[in-house]
ZAKOLNU-677850 format. One record per residue (C-alpha): z, x, y; residue in one letter. Coordinates in steps of 0.5 Angstrom, whole numbers, plus 500, padded with zeros to 3 digits. Layout:
<recs>
ZXYA
...
</recs>
This chain:
<recs>
500500500X
498503507X
503504512X
500500517X
501494512X
508496510X
510495518X
507488518X
510486512X
517489515X
516485521X
515478517X
521480514X
525481520X
523474523X
525471516X
532474516X
533472524X
531465523X
534463516X
541468517X
542467525X
542474526X
540477533X
533479532X
533485536X
539488532X
534487526X
528490530X
532496532X
534497524X
527496522X
524501527X
529506525X
527505517X
520504518X
519509524X
523514520X
521513513X
514510513X
511513520X
515520519X
517519527X
524522530X
528519534X
524520540X
518517537X
522511535X
525510542X
518512546X
517504545X
524502548X
522498554X
527501559X
523498565X
524491562X
531492560X
532494568X
528487570X
532483565X
539486567X
538486575X
535479576X
540476572X
545479575X
542478582X
541470580X
548470577X
551472584X
547466587X
549461582X
556463583X
556463591X
552456591X
545459593X
542456587X
545449589X
542450596X
535452594X
535446589X
537441595X
532444599X
527443594X
528436593X
527435601X
521439600X
518434596X
522428599X
526427593X
521426588X
523430582X
517430578X
513434583X
518440583X
515443576X
508443580X
511446586X
514452581X
507452578X
503453585X
509458587X
508463582X
501462581X
500463589X
505470588X
500473582X
494471586X
496475592X
498481588X
504480584X
505482577X
506476573X
513478571X
515480578X
513473580X
517469574X
523473575X
523471582X
522463581X
524462574X
532462576X
531457581X
526453577X
531453571X
537451576X
534445578X
532443571X
539444569X
542439575X
537434575X
536433567X
529436567X
527439560X
528447561X
522448556X
518444561X
520448567X
520454564X
513453561X
510451568X
513457571X
510462566X
503458566X
503458574X
504465574X
498466569X
494461573X
493466579X
494472575X
486474574X
484473582X
480478584X
485481588X
491480583X
494486578X
491483572X
484481575X
483488577X
485492571X
480487567X
475488571X
476495572X
475495564X
469491564X
466496569X
468502565X
465500559X
458498562X
459491560X
456485565X
462482569X
464476573X
470476577X
470469579X
469466572X
475470569X
479467575X
477460574X
477461566X
484463567X
486458572X
483452569X
486453562X
493454565X
492448569X
490444563X
496447558X
501445564X
498438564X
499437557X
506440557X
508436563X
506429559X
509431552X
516434555X
518428559X
514429566X
512421566X
519419565X
521423571X
515419575X
519413573X
526416575X
523415582X
526419588X
533422590X
536421596X
539427600X
545423602X
547421595X
543415592X
540419586X
536416581X
541414575X
544419571X
542424576X
548429579X
549428587X
550434591X
556435595X
556437602X
559444600X
553445596X
548444602X
552448607X
549455609X
555459609X
555467610X
554469603X
549464601X
545466608X
546474605X
543472598X
537468601X
536474605X
536478599X
532474595X
527474601X
528482601X
526482593X
520478594X
518483600X
520489596X
516487590X
510484593X
509489599X
512495598X
511495590X
518497588X
521496581X
523488581X
529490576X
532496580X
531492587X
535486584X
541491582X
541494588X
541488592X
546485587X
551491588X
551490596X
552483595X
558484590X
561489595X
561485601X
563478597X
567481591X
570474590X
564470589X
561475584X
567478580X
564474574X
557475575X
556481570X
559477564X
553472566X
548477565X
544475558X
546481554X
544477547X
537476550X
537483553X
538486546X
533481542X
527483547X
529490547X
529491540X
523487538X
519491543X
522497540X
519496534X
512494537X
512501540X
513504533X
507500530X
503502536X
505509535X
503508527X
497506529X
498499526X
495495532X
489499532X
488499525X
488491525X
483491531X
478496528X
478492521X
476486525X
471489529X
468492523X
466484521X
459483520X
459476523X
460477531X
462470532X
468470527X
470477529X
470475537X
475469534X
479474530X
480478536X
482473540X
487471535X
490478535X
490479542X
494472542X
499474537X
500481539X
501479546X
506474544X
511481543X
508486547X
504488554X
498483555X
495488559X
496493554X
493489548X
487487553X
486494554X
485496547X
481490545X
476490550X
473497548X
474494540X
469488542X
464493545X
460494539X
458487537X
458485545X
452490545X
448487540X
447481544X
449475540X
456474544X
456473552X
460479555X
463475560X
465469556X
468474551X
472477556X
475471559X
477468552X
480475551X
484474558X
486467557X
488468549X
492474551X
496471557X
497464556X
502466550X
507469555X
511463554X
513467548X
521469548X
519476546X
514477552X
517479559X
515472562X
518468556X
524473556X
526472563X
525464563X
530465557X
535469561X
534465567X
536458564X
543456566X
548452562X
543451556X
544452549X
540459549X
539459541X
536452541X
532454548X
530460544X
527456538X
524451543X
520457546X
519460540X
516454537X
512453543X
509460543X
507459536X
503453538X
500456544X
498462539X
495457534X
491453538X
489456545X
485462542X
481457538X
480453544X
478459549X
473461543X
470455543X
469453550X
468460553X
465464547X
460460543X
456457549X
454465550X
456466557X
454472560X
</recs>
């Protein structure tokens, strides 16, 4: 049995044990990385830890720390109140406001995880207060980020268009952007209907003064007053946005720095903030991604992609590449997998039977819509940001939803974008 196949089978075993025995999957994945990396791939400790997502660790800790402080001093409650007033109390519009907000941030150049890190804690705090499904709100935030993620001036768009140019393939920046936008709008619409969005419309409007719809909690005057700690926290959130979008600073390090400043100024509001950092989520995500890093070091990802690329039927090879992109991106970097798969697609794209523009668009959509997975950066941020929820249950919901997206969207993208032969 080849080392690559062994590493894939071990990953399956990790999933099975974590699901059936309620063991933290991250801890299992660290053990698997040690076993497979050391015994199968002959990697030393440095080689195993090469895949540890240090940047994601800092983002998860920093952002959840900052927003734990925001929750403690009532800033998130104030923002919830402002969001209700923005849509004149129509709670059902809030998921779409969050969708549009994250989409706008990524379209103008924010990295998708940075936009989600900024918006998700506010959106999910709102969901908790008004009884909106956290799955609905989290999915709207992530799909919003991906909807704007391939604009010509965005990070993802610039990278993919650059890859296409480097491989001397025909490209169309507008088609790429519109394909991702349309796909995510459609998915968001389906999620909105399935997860109770129509019931939110029937709920009606929530008055600012205290005439909410039935079963809807009321904001007290204390929650709607802009106190000095809340003003400072709002300023910190704005500084985080500017630091990430304008100065291209690291979101995690910036968030931790701002959180430390707030903690120093108002220690009574932030004393419990460190205990509210989502440590089990941090362990889970970092462990799984470390194991994926071992797979990359072993060449398992390349091995699987080359096997598919060697298939003699171009349409079938295109479909399988879309599925590989979706499956791997559910656990690892979407941009990274696109960077690996687009070159693998070049040989059969040059045969002229597959339209390059449609193929690249299908790969881009397949590799990014799955970011709702709790193992991806965006999904992990949503999971970590949800306050007052059963995290294990929410994790399972995100995992099931991510599985549905992985199963359905690549085939749909292939059927709509590749089969017609765009480009």
